[in-house]
N, C-alpha and C positions, 0 to 999 in steps of 0.2 A: 287463735285461728278464726278467721272471719266466717268461713263456711266449713263445717265439720264434714268428714267423709260420710257419715250416716245421713246427714241433712242433704248432702249433694246427691247421694245415690237414691234416696227416696224421691227427690225432685226429678232426677233423670228418669226413673222408672215411670213416674206419672206423666212426664213430658212425652216419652215414647208412646205410651198408650194413647194419649190425646192426639198425637201426630198421626198415628196409624188409624184412628177412628175416622169413619167417613165424614167428610166435610167439604166446604167449598174449595179450599186450597188443593186438597187431594184430587178433587174432581177436575179442577182446571189443569193441573199437571198431567193427570191421566189422559184427558181428552186431547190436550195439545201434543203429548208424546205420541199417542196413537196416530194423530192426524199428520204430524210433521216429521217425526223420526226420533231416534235415540238421543243424538246430541242436542237437538232442539228441546226435547222434553227435559233432559238433564239440566240444561242451562236455564230454562224457564223455572224449573223447580228450585234451583239454587238461588235464583232471584227472589222467588217467593220466600224462601227460608231466610235469606239475609235481610229481607224487609223487616224481619222481627227485631233487628238491631234498632231501628227507629222507635219501635214500641218499648224496647228495653230502656232506651235513654229517656223517653218521655215518662215512663213509670218511675225510673230512678230519680228524676228531677221533680217529680210530682206534677208534671204538666198534664198527664193523662187524667188525673183527678179533676183538674180544671176544665178539661174538655168535656168530661162526663157530666160535670155539674152545670155546664152551659148548654141549654137547649139550642141556641143559635149556632154555636160552634159545632156541636154534634151533628145537627141537621145539615150544615154546610159540608162537613166531612162526608156524611152519608151520601148526599146527592152527588158530590164530585167523585166519590168512589164508585157509586153505581153507574154514573155516566161513563166513567173510564172503562168499566167492564163491558158495558153495552158497545162502546166504540171498538174494543178489542174483538168482540164477537162479530161485529159488522165487517171489520177488516178480514177476519178469517173466512166469513161467508163469501165475500166478494173477491177473495184472493184467486179464485179459479173462475172468475167471471168471463175471461176470454177463452182462447182455445185451451184444451185440457193440458197439453204439453207445456204451454207457456205458463199457465197457472201453477202447474206442478213445480216447474223450475223456480218460479217466484217464491213459492212456499218453502221449498227445500233450501234455496240459496239466500234466504233472508239472513242478514248478519246476526250472528249469535249474540253480539252485544245488544242489539235491539230487543231480542227476546229476553235477555237477562234484565234489561231495564224495565221491560213491561211487567215481568214477574215481580220485580222489586217495588215498582210503583203500585201495582195492584194490591200488594200486601200492605205497604206502608200507609196508604190512604184509606184503608178499610176500618171504619169506626168500630165494627164488631170485634176486630182483633185488639183495638185499643182497650175496649171494655174487658176483653178476655184477660189480657195481661194485667189489667188493674185488679181483677178479681183473683187471678190464679197465683201470680208471683208472691203477693203478701202472705199466702197461706204457708209458705215455706221459709219465710223470713223470721228469724228469732230476734225479736226486738230487744230482749234483755241482754243480748250480746253486743248491741250497738252497731254502728256502721250500717244502718238500714239501707242507705242508698247504694253502698258498695255491695252488700249482700244481693240486693235486687239486680245490680249490674251483672254480677257473676252468674246468678241463676238465669238471667235473661240471655246471656251469651251462651250458656249451656244449652238452653232451649234452641237457640239459633243454630248451633253447631249440629246437634242431633237432627234437627229439621233439615239441614242441608244434606246430611248423609241419606236420610230416609226419602226426601223428595227427589234427590238426585237419582237414587236407586229406582224409585217409582217411575220417573221419566224415562230412564234407560230401558226398563223392562216393558213399559208401555210402547216404546219405540219398536221393540221386537214384535209386539202384537200388530202394530201398525204396518210393519214391513210385510207381515203375512197377508194382511188385508189388501195391501197395495199391489198384490200380484194381479188383481183384477183391474183393468184399465180405468173403470169408472169409480172404483172404491175410494181412491184418494179424494176425488171431488166430494163424495158424500161424507167422508170422514171430516173434512174441513167444515162442511156445512153443519154437521152434528156438533163439532167442537165449538163453532161459532154460536150455535143456538144455545149451547150450555152456558157460554159466557154471558150471552144476552139475558138468559133466564136468571142467572145469579145476579146480574146487575139490576134487573127489574125487582128481584126479591129484596135487594138491599135498599133500593129507592123507595119501594112501597111498604117497607117494614114499618110498623107503627112505632111512635116515639115511646121510649122506655116509660 
């Protein structure tokens, strides 16, 4: 057996605790769900979770180790990831730049595929997640059993699936909170501004983070 039940359950418990702990991904899903709605929050959360597939493949193939060992590659990934988050934040802030009704319609009617893609990219190009997977997954890999790459792949996919469930649920319930706030005519505008500010702050934090 490549991954034993005890090994898998121990990893799953740790993965759930890590996913539920406050962090940038949770904050992005929560803020977008509150600002845009249930479906939008769920779809963005699913995108963030499925972005972990990229990190799983990189870790399984050993490419994450190469990125972590290369200051140039890590810096390039950090700057591109930060710039992307800042761009997402600016888009959220300016989405209600015109009349309130027009801005609200634009935010609510934004294609779900676009939000899914944004969540996917935001997670996939985040170098902090690259390092997290590089440090976290090997702790649950039993090298004496062999098939290290396959064990890493199974555990990474497990992390992705539980993340999809939890992030999707977080986006859904955040949308409920947002629906309550949006009963006020101007609340939606400020929710988008707050969500955009959070994205920009996370992007700046990533860009300005010191080298390892």
